[in-house]
VEXRO-902316 format. One line per field, with one value per residue (C-alpha): x, y, z; residue number from 1. Coordinates in nm, 3 decimals, always signed. Layout:
px	X, ...
py	Y, ...
pz	Z, ...
num	NUM, ...
//
This chain:
px	+0.000, +0.142, +0.179, -0.095, -0.341, -0.239, -0.394, -0.757, -0.906, -1.261, -1.292, -1.071, -0.947, -0.954, -0.645, -0.634, -0.522, -0.145, +0.032, +0.151, +0.519, +0.665, +1.027, +1.017, +1.391, +1.715, +2.073, +2.353, +2.665, +2.516, +2.786, +2.666, +2.879, +3.023, +2.787, +2.531, +2.242, +1.915, +1.675, +1.334, +1.173, +0.836, +0.847, +0.542, +0.608, +0.345, +0.221, +0.508, +0.768, +1.132, +1.216, +1.555, +1.846, +2.129, +2.275, +2.430, +2.378, +2.659, +2.527, +2.282, +1.906, +1.597, +1.275, +0.916, +0.671, +0.348, +0.144, +0.199, +0.506, +0.862, +1.132, +1.445, +1.799, +2.134, +2.477, +2.564, +2.206, +1.934, +1.641, +1.341, +0.987, +0.905, +0.533, +0.329, +0.406, +0.758, +1.090, +1.423, +1.776, +2.075, +2.424, +2.497, +2.857, +3.013, +2.715, +2.516, +2.138, +2.029, +1.653, +1.364, +1.094, +0.718, +0.630, +0.267, +0.166, -0.174, -0.129, +0.112, +0.364, +0.452, +0.750, +0.939, +1.307, +1.524, +1.879, +2.177, +2.417, +2.744, +2.686, +2.708, +2.657, +2.337, +2.088, +2.115, +2.441, +2.396, +2.632, +2.782, +2.739, +3.118, +3.118, +2.821, +3.018, +3.333, +3.134, +2.895, +3.055, +2.932, +2.568, +2.370, +2.235, +1.908, +1.589
py	+0.000, +0.340, +0.616, +0.820, +0.533, +0.452, +0.767, +0.789, +1.137, +1.187, +1.553, +1.645, +2.003, +2.026, +2.043, +1.795, +1.921, +1.933, +1.713, +1.872, +1.806, +1.875, +1.823, +1.642, +1.607, +1.695, +1.606, +1.778, +1.576, +1.251, +0.984, +0.734, +0.418, +0.346, +0.133, +0.157, -0.085, +0.099, -0.101, +0.020, -0.154, -0.123, -0.203, -0.265, -0.256, -0.418, -0.215, -0.153, -0.324, -0.243, -0.291, -0.423, -0.451, -0.194, -0.211, -0.011, +0.019, +0.018, +0.339, +0.621, +0.595, +0.814, +0.717, +0.825, +0.732, +0.627, +0.554, +0.580, +0.705, +0.577, +0.628, +0.696, +0.708, +0.732, +0.733, +1.080, +1.209, +1.205, +0.976, +1.147, +1.062, +1.076, +1.089, +0.989, +1.227, +1.305, +1.191, +1.073, +1.043, +0.845, +0.856, +0.485, +0.365, +0.360, +0.523, +0.290, +0.296, +0.226, +0.225, +0.237, +0.136, +0.178, +0.461, +0.346, +0.072, +0.014, +0.068, -0.039, +0.194, +0.166, +0.330, +0.296, +0.350, +0.359, +0.252, +0.303, +0.027, -0.135, -0.416, -0.760, -0.636, -0.698, -0.414, -0.442, -0.525, -0.614, -0.454, -0.679, -0.619, -0.574, -0.295, -0.125, -0.124, +0.011, +0.297, +0.377, +0.721, +0.811, +0.754, +1.063, +1.075, +0.885, +1.033
pz	+0.000, -0.088, +0.169, +0.002, +0.051, +0.409, +0.558, +0.658, +0.621, +0.743, +0.648, +0.352, +0.369, +0.751, +0.966, +1.256, +1.598, +1.626, +1.882, +2.205, +2.274, +2.619, +2.717, +3.051, +3.107, +2.935, +3.028, +2.837, +2.757, +2.888, +2.936, +2.674, +2.626, +2.280, +2.070, +2.352, +2.369, +2.440, +2.656, +2.768, +3.065, +3.236, +3.605, +3.824, +4.198, +4.420, +4.721, +4.964, +4.743, +4.818, +4.449, +4.338, +4.582, +4.546, +4.196, +3.916, +3.543, +3.286, +3.131, +3.192, +3.213, +3.188, +3.362, +3.401, +3.676, +3.507, +3.819, +4.193, +4.380, +4.381, +4.645, +4.439, +4.577, +4.403, +4.564, +4.693, +4.670, +4.936, +4.873, +4.718, +4.615, +4.245, +4.169, +3.864, +3.578, +3.700, +3.554, +3.687, +3.552, +3.659, +3.511, +3.546, +3.545, +3.891, +4.069, +4.298, +4.263, +4.621, +4.584, +4.346, +4.594, +4.599, +4.837, +4.859, +5.105, +4.943, +4.566, +4.296, +4.135, +3.768, +3.603, +3.279, +3.213, +2.905, +2.982, +2.751, +2.843, +2.744, +2.492, +2.651, +3.008, +3.205, +3.247, +3.627, +3.805, +4.177, +4.431, +4.699, +5.071, +5.095, +4.836, +5.004, +5.329, +5.159, +5.002, +5.286, +5.330, +4.979, +5.070, +5.163, +5.519, +5.548, +5.692
num	1, 2, 3, 4, 5, 6, 7, 8, 9, 10, 11, 12, 13, 14, 15, 16, 17, 18, 19, 20, 21, 22, 23, 24, 25, 26, 27, 28, 29, 30, 31, 32, 33, 34, 35, 36, 37, 38, 39, 40, 41, 42, 43, 44, 45, 46, 47, 48, 49, 50, 51, 52, 53, 54, 55, 56, 57, 58, 59, 60, 61, 62, 63, 64, 65, 66, 67, 68, 69, 70, 71, 72, 73, 74, 75, 76, 77, 78, 79, 80, 81, 82, 83, 84, 85, 86, 87, 88, 89, 90, 91, 92, 93, 94, 95, 96, 97, 98, 99, 100, 101, 102, 103, 104, 105, 106, 107, 108, 109, 110, 111, 112, 113, 114, 115, 116, 117, 118, 119, 120, 121, 122, 123, 124, 125, 126, 127, 128, 129, 130, 131, 132, 133, 134, 135, 136, 137, 138, 139, 140, 141, 142, 143
//
């Protein structure tokens, strides 16, 4: 089918409403690995879920909370709550991602993330208890 025949026009001569485009987040000079593999994930956290254990990613990631509230904590930053409609960024690499937990005890939280990682490496790399202890001085004070 040609492009001209693939469009459906109900009212020829009218202009449809234009899409609304909003920039939700922007990171200049993002540290993207060579030949990065882009992976998009959708994560659903049950009520009260602690999420994944402390980990890191081989490259940076952008995320968006679709529903609910997530407790988000990266090494060197205080934990914060990200609500539905808000975004998050993490640089990946050597930075530990301490938490991505559900802040709601009675409802699920859903978020998506696009991670730009090193080819051949897993999307999520667990951090050992020994390394957490060695780097505990890099963690922001907890509430």
